[in-house]
N, C-alpha and C positions, 0 to 999 in steps of 0.2 A: 504493500500500500505505500503511496505517496504521501506527503506530508502537507498537503493544501489545504489551509486552513484561512478563511478570510476574515478579517479584523472584525467586521461588522456585516453580518450577510444582508442587511437592507442596503447597504451601501457601496454593493458590488457591482462591477460590470460583468459582462458575459465573459468567462473564463473557458478556453477551451480546455485547460488542464483540470478545473474544477468540474467541468462536465464530464470529462473522461473519468474521474474519480468517483462521481455519482453512479454513472454507469457500471464501472466495475464493482462498486460494493453492491448496486443492485443485481449484478449478474451472479455475485456470492449468494445473496438470497434466493435467486432462482435456482441455482444449484443445490441449495440446502433443501428445496421444496417448499419455501415458505409463500413465494409467488409464483404464478405463471407467466405473467407479463408485465410490462410497465411502460411508462411514456413520461420523458422528461421534457418540460419545456421552461422557457424563461418569461418573466411579467415584468412591467415597469416601464421606465422610462430610460433613454439613454443615460449611462452613468449610474444609474440605480436600479438594475436588475437584480431579480432574485429566481432562483431555480424553483420549479413547482414540479412535483412527482406524484403521479397517479399509479398505484400499483394495484394488480388483480391479483387476490389472495387464493390460496389453496383452500378449496372448499372443506376439505377434510382436516383442517387444523383451526384451533382457536384463533378468532379474530383479534381478540385482546393480546394473544402471545405473539401474532404477527405483527401487529401494529408497533409493539414494545420493540421487536427484534429488529423490524427494520428500521424503526426510528432510532434506535441506538446506534445502528450501523450508518445511518446518516447524520447523526450528531455533529455539529460545527460546518456542515454542508448545506443542509435544507432544514428550514425550521419546522417546527411540527404543525403549524397553521399553514404550511405549504405541502404538506404530505396527506395524501387521500389513499386509503386502503379500501379497494372496490370488490364487491361480490360479482360473480358472473362471468360470462365470456367477454374477452377484450373485443373480440371481432363481432358481436352481436350488435 
């Protein structure tokens, strides 16, 4: 894992390195079977962008456990308010 840590998540611009770190951590959650898929986007205005993650959970696992583990893995990169754990099929 790299050590990409924004000073303040609210005041960051889009960072390719940060985006890659988020994806790497989500891929680990996917490999562990916590989530089946995910979508990363960025919201805000130029110079004040923040990452937003939507992750589709494994329906056979506790939603609370998944949220805790995924949010923990994304700590320092994605604010809890910008993380959504979704039920259902990501293609539907």
